[in-house]
N, C-alpha and C positions, 0 to 999 in steps of 0.2 A: 592608591587603594581607596576604595569605597564606591559610591554610586555617582555617576554623571548622566546628566541629560544633555544630548548633543543634537545637533541638526546640521547635516552636510548637505546644502542644495535642498533638494525636495526629499532628503532622508531623514526623518525623526527617530531617535533611537534613545535607549537607557543601555549604560554600559555599567557592567558590575565587574570590579577590579580587584584582585587579592593577589599581590606580589605580581608574579608572571603570568597569573591565569586571568583569563578575559572573556568574559561572556557578554553578548549584546542580544537585546529584544528590541525589535523595532518595526517598522512599516518602510521598507526600501521601495515599495509600490503599494498599491491597495491591499496586500498581504501582511499577516504578522508572522515575523520571522525571528527563530532564535538560532543564533549564531556562536559557535565556539571561536573567539577572536573577532577581528575587525568585520563588522556586519557589511560593509561596503565591497567586501572582497566575497564573491559569490560561492566560492569554494569552501568557505568557513560556515554558510548556511547549512543548518542540520534539519529544522523542522520547518516548515510552512504551513500556515493555516491561510488558505485562500479566502479571498473575498467572497467565493462561492460557498464556503463552510466545510470545504474538502480539506483533508491533512494530508501532507506528504512528509515523510520520513526518508532523510538521504538526500540525493542531489536536489538542488534547488529548481523549482519551476514556477512559473507564475500560474495560479490559480489552478491546482492539482485536478486532474480529470476524475478521480475516484473519491468515495468518501473516506478511504484510507488508502494512500498509495505509498508502498514500501519499495525503495532500492535497497536491494540486498535481501539478505535471509530474515525471514521472522520466525519468532519462537514464541510458542504459546504453552504455558504450562498448566494449562486446563484444557477443556474441550474447546473447540472451533465449530460453531454451529453455522450451518448454510445451508439454504434451500437446493442449491446447484454449484457444481464446480465446473468453471468455465475455463479450459486450458488456452482460449485464445487463437485456437487454430482450427476451429469448426468442431472439435470434440468437448463434449460436456458428459457429465455422470449426475444424475438427480434421481431421488426417490419417487416412485409412483405407486401408490397404495402400499403393498407389501412387497414391491419389487424394488430393486435398483436398476435404472434404465441406463444404457451406454448410447449416446447418439453421435451422429457426425452430420453437421450442417441441419440439425434439427430433425434428422430421421433416425428412428430406433435403428440400432444395428445388433444389439445384444440387450439380455436382460439376464439380471441374476435374481433367482426365485427366493422366497424366506427361507427354503429348506437347503440354500447354498447351491441347487443346480443352476445350469447355464442354459438359455436358448437363445441360439443366435441366427442372423439372417446370412446367408453365405456360408462359407466354409469354416470349418473349426480344424486346427492343425494341434496334435498334441506331442509335446517332447517329452522324451524320457531320460 
């Protein structure tokens, strides 16, 4: 029980231990890692702050590719503000003046106007 400072090979870390609960904070690479358990076991690593300044929550990865990279479901109890939603498959939604624009591979396919009406390129199919 208590705080230990350890070094295993090239890995420096601090261990907080109370009974059977163990948390580790350290630098197994050039990243800062928070681990629930033994930090040398990658499956225990929960949060990574990369040397690039990006943060990963979930699976461990060296230098997370995004400012906030979450593996799993995220939850926000207030507003999430973003200038654009990118689904990663070519589809995006973004505001343009008083319209909401739906694009595929950068090309506008549909617009939702401020009065709620839609303007589309191509066909619209309505289901009842």
